[in-house]
C-alpha positions in Angstrom: 112.6 120.6 95.9 115.6 122.9 95.4 114.5 126.5 95.2 116.8 128.9 93.3 116.8 132.6 93.1 118.2 134.0 89.8 119.2 137.6 89.9 119.9 139.4 86.6 122.2 142.4 85.9 121.4 146.1 85.2 123.8 148.5 86.8 122.1 150.6 89.5 118.8 148.9 88.6 120.1 146.0 90.7 118.9 148.0 93.7 115.3 146.9 92.7 116.2 143.4 93.7 116.7 144.4 97.3 113.1 145.4 97.5 112.1 142.1 95.7 114.2 140.1 98.2 112.5 141.8 101.1 109.0 141.1 99.8 109.9 137.4 99.3 111.3 137.2 102.8 108.1 138.6 104.2 106.2 135.7 102.5 108.7 133.1 103.8 110.2 132.4 100.4 113.9 131.8 100.9 116.5 130.3 98.5 118.4 127.0 98.7 120.6 128.3 95.8 121.5 131.7 94.4 122.6 132.5 90.8 123.6 136.0 89.9 124.9 138.0 86.9 126.6 141.4 87.0 124.8 143.6 89.5 122.7 140.6 90.4 125.9 138.7 91.2 126.8 141.2 93.9 123.3 140.9 95.4 123.4 137.1 95.1 126.8 136.8 96.7 125.9 139.1 99.5 122.7 137.2 100.4 124.5 133.9 100.1 126.8 135.1 102.8 124.6 136.8 105.3 121.0 135.7 104.4 118.0 137.8 103.7 116.7 138.7 107.1 115.6 142.3 107.7 118.9 143.5 109.1 120.9 142.0 106.3 118.7 143.5 103.6 118.7 146.9 105.3 122.6 146.8 105.2 122.4 145.9 101.5 119.9 148.7 100.8 122.3 151.1 102.6 125.1 149.9 100.3 123.1 150.7 97.2 121.8 154.0 98.5 125.3 155.4 99.4 126.9 154.2 96.2 127.5 156.9 93.6 128.6 156.6 90.0 132.4 157.3 90.7 132.3 154.4 93.1 131.6 152.1 90.2 132.5 154.0 87.1 135.4 156.4 88.0 135.8 159.2 85.5 139.4 159.6 84.3 139.5 161.7 81.0 143.2 160.7 80.5 142.5 157.0 80.7 139.4 157.3 78.5 141.5 159.2 75.8 144.2 156.5 76.0 141.6 153.8 75.8 140.2 155.3 72.6 143.7 155.3 71.2 144.1 151.7 72.0 146.6 152.3 74.9 144.3 151.2 77.7 142.1 148.0 77.9 139.0 149.8 79.1 137.4 153.2 79.6 137.3 152.7 83.4 139.6 151.1 86.0 138.0 148.3 87.9 139.7 149.1 91.2 136.8 151.2 92.6 134.3 148.4 91.8 136.7 145.8 93.3 136.8 147.7 96.5 133.1 148.1 96.7 132.6 144.4 96.2 135.2 143.5 98.8 133.6 145.8 101.3 130.2 144.2 100.8 131.1 140.5 101.0 131.8 138.9 104.4 133.7 135.9 103.1 136.6 135.3 100.8 135.7 132.3 98.7 132.4 131.5 97.0 132.4 128.0 98.5 132.5 129.5 102.0 129.1 131.1 101.5 126.3 129.9 103.9 124.0 129.3 100.9 125.4 127.9 97.6 126.0 130.7 95.1 127.1 130.7 91.5 127.9 133.8 89.4 127.7 133.9 85.7 130.5 135.4 83.5 131.3 135.1 79.8 134.4 133.5 78.2 135.4 136.4 76.0 137.2 134.1 73.5 134.3 131.7 73.0 131.2 133.5 74.1 130.2 130.6 76.4 128.7 131.1 79.8 131.1 130.4 82.7 129.5 129.6 86.1 131.8 130.4 89.0 130.8 128.6 92.2 134.2 128.4 93.9 137.3 130.5 94.1 137.9 134.1 95.1 134.5 135.7 95.6 135.5 139.3 94.8 137.2 138.3 91.6 134.2 136.2 90.5 131.7 139.0 91.1 134.1 141.5 89.4 134.3 139.2 86.3 130.5 138.8 86.2 130.2 142.6 86.2 133.0 143.4 83.7 131.1 145.2 81.0 133.2 144.9 77.8 135.2 148.0 76.9 134.0 149.7 80.1 136.0 147.5 82.5 139.1 145.4 81.8 138.8 141.7 81.1 139.2 139.6 84.3 141.5 136.6 84.3 140.3 133.6 86.3 142.0 130.2 86.2 143.4 130.7 82.7 140.1 132.0 81.3 139.5 135.6 80.2 136.1 136.7 81.5 133.7 139.6 80.9 130.1 140.4 82.0 127.8 137.4 82.1 125.2 139.3 80.1 127.1 138.6 77.0 127.0 134.8 77.5 125.2 132.3 75.3 123.0 131.2 78.2 122.0 132.8 81.5 121.0 132.3 85.1 117.9 130.1 84.6 119.8 127.6 82.6 122.5 127.4 85.2 120.1 127.0 88.0 118.4 124.1 86.2 121.9 122.5 85.6 122.6 122.8 89.3 119.5 120.8 90.1 116.9 123.5 90.9 113.3 122.6 90.2 111.7 125.7 91.6 113.1 129.0 90.3 112.3 132.5 91.2 113.7 135.1 88.8 114.4 138.6 90.1 114.9 140.8 87.0 116.5 144.2 87.3 114.6 145.2 84.2 115.4 148.1 81.9 114.4 151.7 81.4 111.3 151.0 79.4 109.9 154.5 79.5 112.8 156.7 78.2 111.6 159.5 76.0 115.0 159.8 74.2 118.2 157.8 73.9 120.7 157.9 76.7 122.9 161.0 76.3 126.3 159.7 77.4 128.5 156.9 76.1 128.4 155.1 79.4 124.6 155.4 79.8 124.1 154.1 76.2 126.4 151.1 76.9 124.6 150.1 80.1 121.2 150.6 78.5 122.2 148.3 75.6 123.4 145.7 78.1 120.2 145.9 80.1 118.2 145.4 76.9 120.4 142.4 76.1 119.9 140.9 79.6 116.1 141.4 79.2 116.0 139.7 75.8 118.0 136.8 77.1 115.8 136.4 80.1 112.7 136.4 77.9 114.1 133.6 75.8 115.1 131.6 78.8 111.8 132.0 80.5 110.1 130.7 77.3 112.5 127.8 77.1 112.0 126.6 80.7 108.3 127.3 81.2 106.7 124.0 82.0 110.0 122.2 82.5 110.5 123.6 86.0 108.3 125.5 88.5 109.2 129.0 87.2 108.2 132.3 88.8 109.3 135.6 87.2 108.8 138.6 89.4 107.5 141.7 87.5 110.1 144.1 86.4 109.3 147.7 87.3 107.2 149.4 84.7 107.1 152.2 83.7 110.7 152.9 84.5 112.7 156.0 83.4 115.7 155.5 85.6 119.0 154.9 83.8 121.2 152.1 85.0 124.0 154.7 85.6 121.8 156.9 87.8 123.1 156.1 91.2 121.0 158.7 93.0 117.7 156.8 92.8 118.4 153.6 94.7 116.1 154.3 97.6 113.2 154.9 95.2 114.0 151.7 93.2 114.1 149.6 96.3 110.8 150.9 97.5 109.2 150.3 94.2 110.6 146.8 93.8 109.2 146.0 97.3 105.8 147.4 96.6 105.5 145.8 93.1 106.5 142.4 94.4 104.1 142.6 97.4 101.2 143.5 95.1 102.1 140.6 92.7 102.3 138.1 95.5 99.1 139.3 97.1 97.3 138.9 93.7 98.9 135.5 93.3 100.7 136.5 90.2 103.2 133.7 90.8 100.3 131.2 90.1 99.3 132.6 86.8 100.3 130.7 83.6 103.1 132.0 81.2 105.5 133.4 83.9 107.4 135.4 81.3 104.2 137.2 80.0 105.4 140.7 81.1 109.0 140.5 79.7 108.3 141.7 76.2 110.2 144.8 75.1 107.9 147.7 74.6 107.4 151.5 74.3 105.3 153.5 76.7 102.2 155.1 75.3 100.5 152.7 77.8 101.8 150.8 80.8 101.5 147.2 81.8 99.6 145.6 84.7 102.0 144.2 87.2 100.0 141.0 87.7 98.6 140.2 84.3 101.1 141.8 82.1 98.4 143.4 80.0 98.6 146.9 78.7 96.6 149.1 81.0 97.3 152.0 83.4 100.2 150.7 85.5 99.0 148.8 88.6 101.2 147.9 91.6 104.5 149.2 90.2 104.3 152.9 91.0 105.8 155.6 88.8 109.0 157.5 88.7 
């Protein structure tokens, strides 16, 4: 069997996946193939290069914990004003993000990774998913994370690319196309327990993207249930952390680790309907991490 890990996007919520990866490693679950989108593309490309042993994941955790919003979304009022006037292609420059990605990846080309890795971007002219499995690794991950209007379009081999979250298909479909018959999905999730809408333009944009990612994941999980051996790790719930809040990575990693440990201990990966806890919802009640039923939250912790 070919086992794939599929890692979704979600801004700083991508830190959750570090905890998930650690819990899977502790149970001896390792990938033969990695597929990532946006923040998940960075995690997937990193693990593809150095593996998921304790030291490697500690270094990835440190990267997330020391990253701050300006390292990803640099604030430049002049650029933002010019962008609103149509004189710049995006609200933020992508140079800071490019440097962050370059500092994280220990190899230059995707095909040089120790474990095969593909990152998902979107052809901005057609809306079709583009899977990048070779070529410059930093540019590929940058393209996968290029949120429309927030970052500039990335030009790769004659194609204009933006964030893979916009694509007409996602990571599960690509993993299946690449021959995976056992798929573990590591969702970054979304802030399901907000009490009011995000206050800033950037926070609103990323929250909208995380909702789009989650909806796409729900649809894909339903499509491929029964066709492959599919395991969808429980997204953190309840969650109030915004995807632009880069001061909470340590907490997110710890919660992702604890929730996944509890889910595996309770053999949540063996229950039917792997996408049962992916429905969008509000929070007068919380969901059980294993069954997906609405109860007081079990195994996921609180903010």
